N, CA, C, O and the ligand as a Tripos MOL2 file, in Angstrom:
@<TRIPOS>MOLECULE
protein
  297   295    75     0     0
PROTEIN
NO_CHARGES

@<TRIPOS>ATOM
      1 N          10.7680   -3.0650   18.7310 N.3       1 MET1
      2 CA         10.6820   -2.3280   17.4810 C.3       1 MET1
      3 C           9.4130   -1.5230   17.4000 C.2       1 MET1
      4 O           8.3120   -2.0340   17.6010 O.2       1 MET1
      5 N           9.5860   -0.2760   17.1080 N.am      2 ARG2
      6 CA          8.4200    0.6350   17.0010 C.3       2 ARG2
      7 C           7.7100    0.4050   15.6320 C.2       2 ARG2
      8 O           8.3650    0.2160   14.6070 O.2       2 ARG2
      9 N           6.4050    0.4270   15.6510 N.am      3 HIS3
     10 CA          5.6760    0.2490   14.4490 C.3       3 HIS3
     11 C           4.8040    1.4990   14.2540 C.2       3 HIS3
     12 O           4.3630    2.1210   15.2210 O.2       3 HIS3
     13 N           4.5730    1.8390   13.0250 N.am      4 VAL4
     14 CA          3.7670    3.0000   12.6680 C.3       4 VAL4
     15 C           2.7140    2.5990   11.6280 C.2       4 VAL4
     16 O           3.0140    1.8140   10.7290 O.2       4 VAL4
     17 N           1.5020    3.1170   11.7320 N.am      5 VAL5
     18 CA          0.4940    2.9090   10.7280 C.3       5 VAL5
     19 C           0.6510    3.9990    9.6650 C.2       5 VAL5
     20 O           0.7730    5.1730   10.0140 O.2       5 VAL5
     21 N           0.6520    3.6530    8.4260 N.am      6 ARG6
     22 CA          0.7640    4.7130    7.3530 C.3       6 ARG6
     23 C          -0.1910    4.4220    6.2720 C.2       6 ARG6
     24 O          -0.5890    3.2850    6.0160 O.2       6 ARG6
     25 N          -0.5650    5.5480    5.6140 N.am      7 ALA7
     26 CA         -1.7140    5.5090    4.5970 C.3       7 ALA7
     27 C          -1.1440    5.2580    3.2090 C.2       7 ALA7
     28 O          -0.0770    5.7380    2.8260 O.2       7 ALA7
     29 N          -1.9610    4.4430    2.4580 N.am      8 GLU8
     30 CA         -1.8090    4.3110    1.0190 C.3       8 GLU8
     31 C          -2.9410    5.0950    0.4780 C.2       8 GLU8
     32 O          -4.0630    4.9770    0.9710 O.2       8 GLU8
     33 N          -2.6930    5.9130   -0.5440 N.am      9 TYR9
     34 CA         -3.7910    6.7440   -1.1270 C.3       9 TYR9
     35 C          -4.2690    6.2150   -2.4310 C.2       9 TYR9
     36 O          -3.5970    5.4840   -3.1590 O.2       9 TYR9
     37 N          -5.4920    6.6390   -2.6830 N.am     10 LYS10
     38 CA         -6.1760    6.2890   -4.0530 C.3      10 LYS10
     39 C          -5.4870    7.1280   -5.1100 C.2      10 LYS10
     40 O          -4.8190    8.1120   -4.7930 O.2      10 LYS10
     41 N          -5.6490    6.7360   -6.3810 N.am     11 ASP11
     42 CA         -5.1800    7.6210   -7.4230 C.3      11 ASP11
     43 C          -6.1000    8.7270   -7.6740 C.2      11 ASP11
     44 O          -5.7110    9.8260   -8.0700 O.2      11 ASP11
     45 N          -7.3790    8.4210   -7.4340 N.am     12 ASP12
     46 CA         -8.4060    9.5160   -7.6650 C.3      12 ASP12
     47 C          -9.5430    9.3190   -6.6430 C.2      12 ASP12
     48 O         -10.2430    8.3070   -6.6910 O.2      12 ASP12
     49 N          -9.7280   10.2690   -5.7310 N.am     13 PRO13
     50 CA         -8.8990   11.5110   -5.5750 C.3      13 PRO13
     51 C          -7.6780   11.1190   -4.7620 C.2      13 PRO13
     52 O          -7.7550   10.2480   -3.8950 O.2      13 PRO13
     53 N          -6.5360   11.7720   -5.0470 N.am     14 PRO14
     54 CA         -5.2740   11.4130   -4.5360 C.3      14 PRO14
     55 C          -5.0950   11.6120   -2.9890 C.2      14 PRO14
     56 O          -4.1580   11.0920   -2.3830 O.2      14 PRO14
     57 N          -5.9980   12.3560   -2.4150 N.am     15 ASP15
     58 CA         -5.8560   12.5340   -0.9340 C.3      15 ASP15
     59 C          -6.8050   11.6840   -0.1250 C.2      15 ASP15
     60 O          -6.8880   11.8380    1.0930 O.2      15 ASP15
     61 N          -7.5430   10.7670   -0.7970 N.am     16 ALA16
     62 CA         -8.3760    9.8350   -0.0860 C.3      16 ALA16
     63 C          -7.5510    8.6130    0.2620 C.2      16 ALA16
     64 O          -6.8970    8.0070   -0.5870 O.2      16 ALA16
     65 N          -7.6080    8.2550    1.6030 N.am     17 VAL17
     66 CA         -6.9330    6.9750    2.0110 C.3      17 VAL17
     67 C          -7.6000    5.7870    1.4360 C.2      17 VAL17
     68 O          -8.8240    5.6570    1.4810 O.2      17 VAL17
     69 N          -6.7850    4.8900    0.8780 N.am     18 LYS18
     70 CA         -7.3360    3.6310    0.2600 C.3      18 LYS18
     71 C          -7.1890    2.5240    1.3030 C.2      18 LYS18
     72 O          -8.1480    1.8040    1.5810 O.2      18 LYS18
     73 N          -5.9890    2.3830    1.8830 N.am     19 THR19
     74 CA         -5.6520    1.3220    2.7810 C.3      19 THR19
     75 C          -4.6270    1.8060    3.7370 C.2      19 THR19
     76 O          -3.7940    2.6610    3.4370 O.2      19 THR19
     77 N          -4.7150    1.2150    4.9360 N.am     20 TRP20
     78 CA         -3.6440    1.5210    5.9690 C.3      20 TRP20
     79 C          -2.6650    0.4550    6.0790 C.2      20 TRP20
     80 O          -3.0660   -0.7090    6.0920 O.2      20 TRP20
     81 N          -1.4130    0.7240    6.1610 N.am     21 HIS21
     82 CA         -0.3430   -0.3530    6.1690 C.3      21 HIS21
     83 C           0.4040   -0.0930    7.5140 C.2      21 HIS21
     84 O           0.3380    0.9520    8.1610 O.2      21 HIS21
     85 N           1.1270   -1.2060    7.8340 N.am     22 MET22
     86 CA          1.9980   -1.0750    9.0320 C.3      22 MET22
     87 C           3.4720   -1.0170    8.5840 C.2      22 MET22
     88 O           3.9130   -1.8020    7.7450 O.2      22 MET22
     89 N           4.2090   -0.0730    9.1610 N.am     23 VAL23
     90 CA          5.5760    0.2140    8.7590 C.3      23 VAL23
     91 C           6.4480    0.0610   10.0130 C.2      23 VAL23
     92 O           6.0830    0.5060   11.1010 O.2      23 VAL23
     93 N           7.6640   -0.6130    9.8200 N.am     24 ARG24
     94 CA          8.5770   -0.6940   10.9450 C.3      24 ARG24
     95 C           9.3580    0.5710   10.9620 C.2      24 ARG24
     96 O           9.7870    1.0580    9.9160 O.2      24 ARG24
     97 N           9.5570    1.1260   12.1540 N.am     25 GLY25
     98 CA         10.3700    2.2970   12.3450 C.3      25 GLY25
     99 C           9.8160    3.5480   11.6020 C.2      25 GLY25
    100 O           8.6150    3.8170   11.5990 O.2      25 GLY25
    101 N          10.7430    4.2800   10.9860 N.am     26 ASP26
    102 CA         10.2620    5.4580   10.3480 C.3      26 ASP26
    103 C          10.3710    5.4810    8.8050 C.2      26 ASP26
    104 O          10.3760    6.5490    8.1940 O.2      26 ASP26
    105 N          10.4580    4.3020    8.1980 N.am     27 GLY27
    106 CA         10.5310    4.1710    6.8050 C.3      27 GLY27
    107 C           9.2240    4.3950    6.0660 C.2      27 GLY27
    108 O           8.2060    4.6570    6.7060 O.2      27 GLY27
    109 N           9.2130    4.3050    4.7810 N.am     28 ASN28
    110 CA          7.9890    4.4210    4.0610 C.3      28 ASN28
    111 C           7.6840    3.2180    3.2150 C.2      28 ASN28
    112 O           6.9350    3.2790    2.2400 O.2      28 ASN28
    113 N           8.2840    2.1260    3.6160 N.am     29 VAL29
    114 CA          7.9750    0.7900    2.9660 C.3      29 VAL29
    115 C           7.2450   -0.0960    3.9630 C.2      29 VAL29
    116 O           7.7450   -0.4280    5.0380 O.2      29 VAL29
    117 N           5.9690   -0.4810    3.5280 N.am     30 ALA30
    118 CA          5.1400   -1.2260    4.4720 C.3      30 ALA30
    119 C           5.7320   -2.6410    4.6860 C.2      30 ALA30
    120 O           6.6000   -3.0850    3.9350 O.2      30 ALA30
    121 N           5.2480   -3.3140    5.7060 N.am     31 MET31
    122 CA          5.6930   -4.6580    6.0450 C.3      31 MET31
    123 C           5.3710   -5.5800    4.9430 C.2      31 MET31
    124 O           6.1010   -6.5540    4.7560 O.2      31 MET31
    125 N           4.3050   -5.3550    4.1670 N.am     32 CYS32
    126 CA          3.9520   -6.2090    3.0710 C.3      32 CYS32
    127 C           4.7390   -5.9380    1.8330 C.2      32 CYS32
    128 O           4.5750   -6.6410    0.8360 O.2      32 CYS32
    129 N           5.6020   -4.9300    1.8560 N.am     33 GLY33
    130 CA          6.4730   -4.6090    0.7200 C.3      33 GLY33
    131 C           5.9520   -3.4180   -0.0580 C.2      33 GLY33
    132 O           6.6970   -2.9340   -0.9100 O.2      33 GLY33
    133 N           4.8320   -2.9270    0.1280 N.am     34 ARG34
    134 CA          4.3870   -1.8070   -0.6400 C.3      34 ARG34
    135 C           5.0700   -0.4950   -0.2500 C.2      34 ARG34
    136 O           5.2070   -0.1880    0.9340 O.2      34 ARG34
    137 N           5.4820    0.2500   -1.2190 N.am     35 GLU35
    138 CA          6.1350    1.4690   -1.0200 C.3      35 GLU35
    139 C           5.1150    2.6150   -0.9220 C.2      35 GLU35
    140 O           4.3100    2.8100   -1.8320 O.2      35 GLU35
    141 N           5.1540    3.3580    0.1660 N.am     36 LEU36
    142 CA          4.1760    4.4040    0.3890 C.3      36 LEU36
    143 C           4.7210    5.8240    0.1410 C.2      36 LEU36
    144 O           5.9330    6.0300    0.1990 O.2      36 LEU36
    145 N           3.8990    6.7420   -0.1170 N.am     37 ARG37
    146 CA          4.3490    8.1080   -0.3230 C.3      37 ARG37
    147 C           5.1080    8.5850    0.9350 C.2      37 ARG37
    148 O           4.7350    8.3180    2.0770 O.2      37 ARG37
    149 N           6.1950    9.3080    0.6340 N.am     38 PRO38
    150 CA          6.9740    9.7900    1.8180 C.3      38 PRO38
    151 C           6.1860   10.7540    2.6720 C.2      38 PRO38
    152 O           6.4730   10.8830    3.8620 O.2      38 PRO38
    153 N           5.1910   11.4420    2.1070 N.am     39 ASP39
    154 CA          4.3660   12.2840    2.9180 C.3      39 ASP39
    155 C           3.0970   11.6640    3.4710 C.2      39 ASP39
    156 O           2.2140   12.3400    3.9980 O.2      39 ASP39
    157 N           3.0430   10.3020    3.3220 N.am     40 ALA40
    158 CA          1.8310    9.6480    3.7560 C.3      40 ALA40
    159 C           1.5600    9.9040    5.2290 C.2      40 ALA40
    160 O           2.4730   10.0070    6.0480 O.2      40 ALA40
    161 N           0.2710   10.0030    5.5370 N.am     41 GLU41
    162 CA         -0.1390   10.2640    6.8450 C.3      41 GLU41
    163 C           0.3440    9.0680    7.7830 C.2      41 GLU41
    164 O           0.2690    7.8980    7.4090 O.2      41 GLU41
    165 N           0.8190    9.4250    8.9620 N.am     42 SER42
    166 CA          1.2750    8.3810    9.9560 C.3      42 SER42
    167 C           0.4310    8.4930   11.1740 C.2      42 SER42
    168 O           0.0500    9.5810   11.6040 O.2      42 SER42
    169 N           0.1240    7.2700   11.7630 N.am     43 ARG43
    170 CA         -0.5900    7.1570   13.0320 C.3      43 ARG43
    171 C           0.1230    6.1670   13.9320 C.2      43 ARG43
    172 O           0.7950    5.2620   13.4350 O.2      43 ARG43
    173 N          -0.0060    6.3140   15.2450 N.am     44 PRO44
    174 CA          0.5670    5.3610   16.1070 C.3      44 PRO44
    175 C          -0.0540    3.9160   15.8780 C.2      44 PRO44
    176 O          -1.1910    3.8120   15.4180 O.2      44 PRO44
    177 N           0.6680    2.8660   16.1870 N.am     45 ASP45
    178 CA          0.1440    1.5060   15.8950 C.3      45 ASP45
    179 C          -1.0500    1.1920   16.7030 C.2      45 ASP45
    180 O          -1.7230    0.1870   16.4720 O.2      45 ASP45
    181 N          -1.3380    2.0570   17.6780 N.am     46 THR46
    182 CA         -2.6330    1.7830   18.4460 C.3      46 THR46
    183 C          -3.8480    2.0950   17.6250 C.2      46 THR46
    184 O          -4.9640    1.7400   18.0040 O.2      46 THR46
    185 N          -3.6500    2.7650   16.4860 N.am     47 ALA47
    186 CA         -4.7720    3.0880   15.5710 C.3      47 ALA47
    187 C          -5.1680    1.8850   14.7600 C.2      47 ALA47
    188 O          -6.2040    1.8520   14.0950 O.2      47 ALA47
    189 N          -4.2980    0.8920   14.8400 N.am     48 TRP48
    190 CA         -4.6180   -0.3550   13.9480 C.3      48 TRP48
    191 C          -6.0390   -0.9000   14.2980 C.2      48 TRP48
    192 O          -6.3920   -1.1960   15.4400 O.2      48 TRP48
    193 N          -6.7790   -0.9930   13.2200 N.am     49 GLY49
    194 CA         -8.1500   -1.5240   13.4040 C.3      49 GLY49
    195 C          -9.1890   -0.5410   13.9400 C.2      49 GLY49
    196 O         -10.3140   -0.9090   14.2790 O.2      49 GLY49
    197 N          -8.7750    0.7050   14.0030 N.am     50 ARG50
    198 CA         -9.7240    1.7230   14.4830 C.3      50 ARG50
    199 C          -9.8000    2.8550   13.5620 C.2      50 ARG50
    200 O          -9.8530    4.0040   13.9990 O.2      50 ARG50
    201 N          -9.8070    2.5970   12.3160 N.am     51 THR51
    202 CA         -9.9910    3.6370   11.3780 C.3      51 THR51
    203 C         -11.1850    3.2360   10.4030 C.2      51 THR51
    204 O         -11.6050    2.0820   10.3240 O.2      51 THR51
    205 N         -11.6640    4.2500    9.7050 N.am     52 ARG52
    206 CA        -12.7780    3.9910    8.7800 C.3      52 ARG52
    207 C         -12.3410    3.1470    7.6530 C.2      52 ARG52
    208 O         -13.0610    2.2340    7.2460 O.2      52 ARG52
    209 N         -11.1380    3.4240    7.1060 N.am     53 GLU53
    210 CA        -10.6760    2.8040    5.9650 C.3      53 GLU53
    211 C         -10.1240    1.3870    6.3650 C.2      53 GLU53
    212 O          -9.7510    1.1740    7.5190 O.2      53 GLU53
    213 N         -10.0810    0.4400    5.4060 N.am     54 PRO54
    214 CA         -9.5740   -0.9020    5.6700 C.3      54 PRO54
    215 C          -8.1040   -0.9890    5.8820 C.2      54 PRO54
    216 O          -7.3670   -0.1470    5.3680 O.2      54 PRO54
    217 N          -7.6210   -1.9880    6.6310 N.am     55 PHE55
    218 CA         -6.2280   -2.2320    6.7910 C.3      55 PHE55
    219 C          -5.7870   -3.3600    5.9070 C.2      55 PHE55
    220 O          -6.5570   -4.2340    5.5100 O.2      55 PHE55
    221 N          -4.4230   -3.2930    5.5990 N.am     56 CYS56
    222 CA         -3.8100   -4.2710    4.7720 C.3      56 CYS56
    223 C          -3.7750   -5.5700    5.5520 C.2      56 CYS56
    224 O          -3.2990   -5.5850    6.6870 O.2      56 CYS56
    225 N          -4.2700   -6.6740    4.9730 N.am     57 HIS57
    226 CA         -4.3040   -7.9380    5.6620 C.3      57 HIS57
    227 C          -2.9490   -8.5930    5.8580 C.2      57 HIS57
    228 O          -2.6710   -9.2620    6.8540 O.2      57 HIS57
    229 N          -2.0750   -8.3450    4.7910 N.am     58 THR58
    230 CA         -0.7030   -8.8960    4.9420 C.3      58 THR58
    231 C           0.0840   -8.2270    6.0740 C.2      58 THR58
    232 O           0.7890   -8.8750    6.8480 O.2      58 THR58
    233 N          -0.0770   -6.8580    6.1360 N.am     59 CYS59
    234 CA          0.5440   -6.1630    7.1200 C.3      59 CYS59
    235 C           0.0750   -6.6080    8.5380 C.2      59 CYS59
    236 O           0.8660   -6.7430    9.4720 O.2      59 CYS59
    237 N          -1.2070   -6.8160    8.6330 N.am     60 GLY60
    238 CA         -1.7970   -7.2020    9.8950 C.3      60 GLY60
    239 C          -1.3250   -8.5280   10.3590 C.2      60 GLY60
    240 O          -1.1120   -8.7380   11.5530 O.2      60 GLY60
    241 N          -1.1470   -9.4870    9.3840 N.am     61 ALA61
    242 CA         -0.6750  -10.8130    9.7810 C.3      61 ALA61
    243 C           0.7670  -10.8000   10.2930 C.2      61 ALA61
    244 O           1.1310  -11.4890   11.2460 O.2      61 ALA61
    245 N           1.5980   -9.9440    9.5800 N.am     62 LEU62
    246 CA          3.0210   -9.8920    9.9310 C.3      62 LEU62
    247 C           3.1930   -9.0860   11.2110 C.2      62 LEU62
    248 O           4.0880   -9.3290   12.0210 O.2      62 LEU62
    249 N           2.3040   -8.1260   11.3550 N.am     63 TYR63
    250 CA          2.4490   -7.2970   12.6230 C.3      63 TYR63
    251 C           2.0450   -8.1200   13.8430 C.2      63 TYR63
    252 O           2.7140   -8.0380   14.8730 O.2      63 TYR63
    253 N           0.9710   -8.9110   13.7640 N.am     64 LEU64
    254 CA          0.5050   -9.7470   14.8380 C.3      64 LEU64
    255 C           1.6030  -10.7960   15.1450 C.2      64 LEU64
    256 O           1.7240  -11.2110   16.2970 O.2      64 LEU64
    257 N           2.3760  -11.2190   14.1860 N.am     65 ARG65
    258 CA          3.4040  -12.2070   14.4650 C.3      65 ARG65
    259 C           4.4930  -11.5330   15.2290 C.2      65 ARG65
    260 O           5.1450  -12.1820   16.0470 O.2      65 ARG65
    261 N           4.7250  -10.2850   15.0150 N.am     66 GLU66
    262 CA          5.8790   -9.5920   15.6900 C.3      66 GLU66
    263 C           5.4800   -9.0840   17.0360 C.2      66 GLU66
    264 O           6.2960   -8.9800   17.9520 O.2      66 GLU66
    265 N           4.1820   -8.7590   17.1500 N.am     67 VAL67
    266 CA          3.6980   -8.1430   18.4140 C.3      67 VAL67
    267 C           2.5400   -8.9950   18.9800 C.2      67 VAL67
    268 O           1.4130   -8.5150   19.1060 O.2      67 VAL67
    269 N           2.8390  -10.2790   19.3210 N.am     68 PRO68
    270 CA          1.7930  -11.1660   19.6770 C.3      68 PRO68
    271 C           1.1540  -10.8120   21.0200 C.2      68 PRO68
    272 O           0.0440  -11.2600   21.3070 O.2      68 PRO68
    273 N           1.8220  -10.0290   21.8290 N.am     69 SER69
    274 CA          1.2280   -9.7290   23.1710 C.3      69 SER69
    275 C           0.1550   -8.6700   23.1020 C.2      69 SER69
    276 O          -0.5860   -8.4690   24.0650 O.2      69 SER69
    277 N           0.0610   -7.9700   21.9400 N.am     70 GLU70
    278 CA         -0.8930   -6.8820   21.8160 C.3      70 GLU70
    279 C          -2.1330   -7.3310   21.0060 C.2      70 GLU70
    280 O          -2.0480   -7.3900   19.7790 O.2      70 GLU70
    281 N          -3.2650   -7.6460   21.6350 N.am     71 PRO71
    282 CA         -4.3540   -8.0540   20.8790 C.3      71 PRO71
    283 C          -4.9040   -6.9430   19.9640 C.2      71 PRO71
    284 O          -4.9910   -5.7770   20.3480 O.2      71 PRO71
    285 N          -5.2760   -7.3640   18.7150 N.am     72 VAL72
    286 CA         -5.8270   -6.4200   17.8540 C.3      72 VAL72
    287 C          -7.1360   -6.9410   17.2160 C.2      72 VAL72
    288 O          -7.2210   -8.0830   16.7640 O.2      72 VAL72
    289 N          -8.1150   -6.0810   17.2010 N.am     73 ASP73
    290 CA         -9.3940   -6.5360   16.7100 C.3      73 ASP73
    291 C          -9.4640   -6.2460   15.2520 C.2      73 ASP73
    292 O          -9.8670   -5.1400   14.8930 O.2      73 ASP73
    293 N          -9.1110   -7.1340   14.3930 N.am     74 VAL74
    294 CA         -9.1280   -6.9980   12.9680 C.3      74 VAL74
    295 C         -10.3490   -7.6020   12.3830 C.2      74 VAL74
    296 O         -10.5280   -7.5750   11.1650 O.2      74 VAL74
    297 ZN          0.4780   -3.6750    3.8140 Zn       75 ZN75
@<TRIPOS>BOND
     1     1     2 1
     2     2     3 1
     3     3     4 2
     4     3     5 am
     5     5     6 1
     6     6     7 1
     7     7     8 2
     8     7     9 am
     9     9    10 1
    10    10    11 1
    11    11    12 2
    12    11    13 am
    13    13    14 1
    14    14    15 1
    15    15    16 2
    16    15    17 am
    17    17    18 1
    18    18    19 1
    19    19    20 2
    20    19    21 am
    21    21    22 1
    22    22    23 1
    23    23    24 2
    24    23    25 am
    25    25    26 1
    26    26    27 1
    27    27    28 2
    28    27    29 am
    29    29    30 1
    30    30    31 1
    31    31    32 2
    32    31    33 am
    33    33    34 1
    34    34    35 1
    35    35    36 2
    36    35    37 am
    37    37    38 1
    38    38    39 1
    39    39    40 2
    40    39    41 am
    41    41    42 1
    42    42    43 1
    43    43    44 2
    44    43    45 am
    45    45    46 1
    46    46    47 1
    47    47    48 2
    48    47    49 am
    49    49    50 1
    50    50    51 1
    51    51    52 2
    52    51    53 am
    53    53    54 1
    54    54    55 1
    55    55    56 2
    56    55    57 am
    57    57    58 1
    58    58    59 1
    59    59    60 2
    60    59    61 am
    61    61    62 1
    62    62    63 1
    63    63    64 2
    64    63    65 am
    65    65    66 1
    66    66    67 1
    67    67    68 2
    68    67    69 am
    69    69    70 1
    70    70    71 1
    71    71    72 2
    72    71    73 am
    73    73    74 1
    74    74    75 1
    75    75    76 2
    76    75    77 am
    77    77    78 1
    78    78    79 1
    79    79    80 2
    80    79    81 am
    81    81    82 1
    82    82    83 1
    83    83    84 2
    84    83    85 am
    85    85    86 1
    86    86    87 1
    87    87    88 2
    88    87    89 am
    89    89    90 1
    90    90    91 1
    91    91    92 2
    92    91    93 am
    93    93    94 1
    94    94    95 1
    95    95    96 2
    96    95    97 am
    97    97    98 1
    98    98    99 1
    99    99   100 2
   100    99   101 am
   101   101   102 1
   102   102   103 1
   103   103   104 2
   104   103   105 am
   105   105   106 1
   106   106   107 1
   107   107   108 2
   108   107   109 am
   109   109   110 1
   110   110   111 1
   111   111   112 2
   112   111   113 am
   113   113   114 1
   114   114   115 1
   115   115   116 2
   116   115   117 am
   117   117   118 1
   118   118   119 1
   119   119   120 2
   120   119   121 am
   121   121   122 1
   122   122   123 1
   123   123   124 2
   124   123   125 am
   125   125   126 1
   126   126   127 1
   127   127   128 2
   128   127   129 am
   129   129   130 1
   130   130   131 1
   131   131   132 2
   132   131   133 am
   133   133   134 1
   134   134   135 1
   135   135   136 2
   136   135   137 am
   137   137   138 1
   138   138   139 1
   139   139   140 2
   140   139   141 am
   141   141   142 1
   142   142   143 1
   143   143   144 2
   144   143   145 am
   145   145   146 1
   146   146   147 1
   147   147   148 2
   148   147   149 am
   149   149   150 1
   150   150   151 1
   151   151   152 2
   152   151   153 am
   153   153   154 1
   154   154   155 1
   155   155   156 2
   156   155   157 am
   157   157   158 1
   158   158   159 1
   159   159   160 2
   160   159   161 am
   161   161   162 1
   162   162   163 1
   163   163   164 2
   164   163   165 am
   165   165   166 1
   166   166   167 1
   167   167   168 2
   168   167   169 am
   169   169   170 1
   170   170   171 1
   171   171   172 2
   172   171   173 am
   173   173   174 1
   174   174   175 1
   175   175   176 2
   176   175   177 am
   177   177   178 1
   178   178   179 1
   179   179   180 2
   180   179   181 am
   181   181   182 1
   182   182   183 1
   183   183   184 2
   184   183   185 am
   185   185   186 1
   186   186   187 1
   187   187   188 2
   188   187   189 am
   189   189   190 1
   190   190   191 1
   191   191   192 2
   192   191   193 am
   193   193   194 1
   194   194   195 1
   195   195   196 2
   196   195   197 am
   197   197   198 1
   198   198   199 1
   199   199   200 2
   200   199   201 am
   201   201   202 1
   202   202   203 1
   203   203   204 2
   204   203   205 am
   205   205   206 1
   206   206   207 1
   207   207   208 2
   208   207   209 am
   209   209   210 1
   210   210   211 1
   211   211   212 2
   212   211   213 am
   213   213   214 1
   214   214   215 1
   215   215   216 2
   216   215   217 am
   217   217   218 1
   218   218   219 1
   219   219   220 2
   220   219   221 am
   221   221   222 1
   222   222   223 1
   223   223   224 2
   224   223   225 am
   225   225   226 1
   226   226   227 1
   227   227   228 2
   228   227   229 am
   229   229   230 1
   230   230   231 1
   231   231   232 2
   232   231   233 am
   233   233   234 1
   234   234   235 1
   235   235   236 2
   236   235   237 am
   237   237   238 1
   238   238   239 1
   239   239   240 2
   240   239   241 am
   241   241   242 1
   242   242   243 1
   243   243   244 2
   244   243   245 am
   245   245   246 1
   246   246   247 1
   247   247   248 2
   248   247   249 am
   249   249   250 1
   250   250   251 1
   251   251   252 2
   252   251   253 am
   253   253   254 1
   254   254   255 1
   255   255   256 2
   256   255   257 am
   257   257   258 1
   258   258   259 1
   259   259   260 2
   260   259   261 am
   261   261   262 1
   262   262   263 1
   263   263   264 2
   264   263   265 am
   265   265   266 1
   266   266   267 1
   267   267   268 2
   268   267   269 am
   269   269   270 1
   270   270   271 1
   271   271   272 2
   272   271   273 am
   273   273   274 1
   274   274   275 1
   275   275   276 2
   276   275   277 am
   277   277   278 1
   278   278   279 1
   279   279   280 2
   280   279   281 am
   281   281   282 1
   282   282   283 1
   283   283   284 2
   284   283   285 am
   285   285   286 1
   286   286   287 1
   287   287   288 2
   288   287   289 am
   289   289   290 1
   290   290   291 1
   291   291   292 2
   292   291   293 am
   293   293   294 1
   294   294   295 1
   295   295   296 2
@<TRIPOS>SUBSTRUCTURE
     1 MET1         2 RESIDUE 1 A MET
     2 ARG2         6 RESIDUE 1 A ARG
     3 HIS3        10 RESIDUE 1 A HIS
     4 VAL4        14 RESIDUE 1 A VAL
     5 VAL5        18 RESIDUE 1 A VAL
     6 ARG6        22 RESIDUE 1 A ARG
     7 ALA7        26 RESIDUE 1 A ALA
     8 GLU8        30 RESIDUE 1 A GLU
     9 TYR9        34 RESIDUE 1 A TYR
    10 LYS10       38 RESIDUE 1 A LYS
    11 ASP11       42 RESIDUE 1 A ASP
    12 ASP12       46 RESIDUE 1 A ASP
    13 PRO13       50 RESIDUE 1 A PRO
    14 PRO14       54 RESIDUE 1 A PRO
    15 ASP15       58 RESIDUE 1 A ASP
    16 ALA16       62 RESIDUE 1 A ALA
    17 VAL17       66 RESIDUE 1 A VAL
    18 LYS18       70 RESIDUE 1 A LYS
    19 THR19       74 RESIDUE 1 A THR
    20 TRP20       78 RESIDUE 1 A TRP
    21 HIS21       82 RESIDUE 1 A HIS
    22 MET22       86 RESIDUE 1 A MET
    23 VAL23       90 RESIDUE 1 A VAL
    24 ARG24       94 RESIDUE 1 A ARG
    25 GLY25       98 RESIDUE 1 A GLY
    26 ASP26      102 RESIDUE 1 A ASP
    27 GLY27      106 RESIDUE 1 A GLY
    28 ASN28      110 RESIDUE 1 A ASN
    29 VAL29      114 RESIDUE 1 A VAL
    30 ALA30      118 RESIDUE 1 A ALA
    31 MET31      122 RESIDUE 1 A MET
    32 CYS32      126 RESIDUE 1 A CYS
    33 GLY33      130 RESIDUE 1 A GLY
    34 ARG34      134 RESIDUE 1 A ARG
    35 GLU35      138 RESIDUE 1 A GLU
    36 LEU36      142 RESIDUE 1 A LEU
    37 ARG37      146 RESIDUE 1 A ARG
    38 PRO38      150 RESIDUE 1 A PRO
    39 ASP39      154 RESIDUE 1 A ASP
    40 ALA40      158 RESIDUE 1 A ALA
    41 GLU41      162 RESIDUE 1 A GLU
    42 SER42      166 RESIDUE 1 A SER
    43 ARG43      170 RESIDUE 1 A ARG
    44 PRO44      174 RESIDUE 1 A PRO
    45 ASP45      178 RESIDUE 1 A ASP
    46 THR46      182 RESIDUE 1 A THR
    47 ALA47      186 RESIDUE 1 A ALA
    48 TRP48      190 RESIDUE 1 A TRP
    49 GLY49      194 RESIDUE 1 A GLY
    50 ARG50      198 RESIDUE 1 A ARG
    51 THR51      202 RESIDUE 1 A THR
    52 ARG52      206 RESIDUE 1 A ARG
    53 GLU53      210 RESIDUE 1 A GLU
    54 PRO54      214 RESIDUE 1 A PRO
    55 PHE55      218 RESIDUE 1 A PHE
    56 CYS56      222 RESIDUE 1 A CYS
    57 HIS57      226 RESIDUE 1 A HIS
    58 THR58      230 RESIDUE 1 A THR
    59 CYS59      234 RESIDUE 1 A CYS
    60 GLY60      238 RESIDUE 1 A GLY
    61 ALA61      242 RESIDUE 1 A ALA
    62 LEU62      246 RESIDUE 1 A LEU
    63 TYR63      250 RESIDUE 1 A TYR
    64 LEU64      254 RESIDUE 1 A LEU
    65 ARG65      258 RESIDUE 1 A ARG
    66 GLU66      262 RESIDUE 1 A GLU
    67 VAL67      266 RESIDUE 1 A VAL
    68 PRO68      270 RESIDUE 1 A PRO
    69 SER69      274 RESIDUE 1 A SER
    70 GLU70      278 RESIDUE 1 A GLU
    71 PRO71      282 RESIDUE 1 A PRO
    72 VAL72      286 RESIDUE 1 A VAL
    73 ASP73      290 RESIDUE 1 A ASP
    74 VAL74      294 RESIDUE 1 A VAL
    75 ZN75       297 GROUP 0 **** ****
């Protein structure tokens, strides 16, 4: 299963990334259940843990459970 990192934005300013979530496939609902903007920025799952903004802890835990072979420095 392919995973994609997608952005959750702040209300103000709306283009500032608040948190990064992990999404399965091409949808816009994060693994933690949060619905993200359809136009939210996407990054490959290799970007996990390598951005300036924080990552969603729930998504991280679920992702690590699904992809145990890929170490992630969270
Ligand atoms: Zn999340």
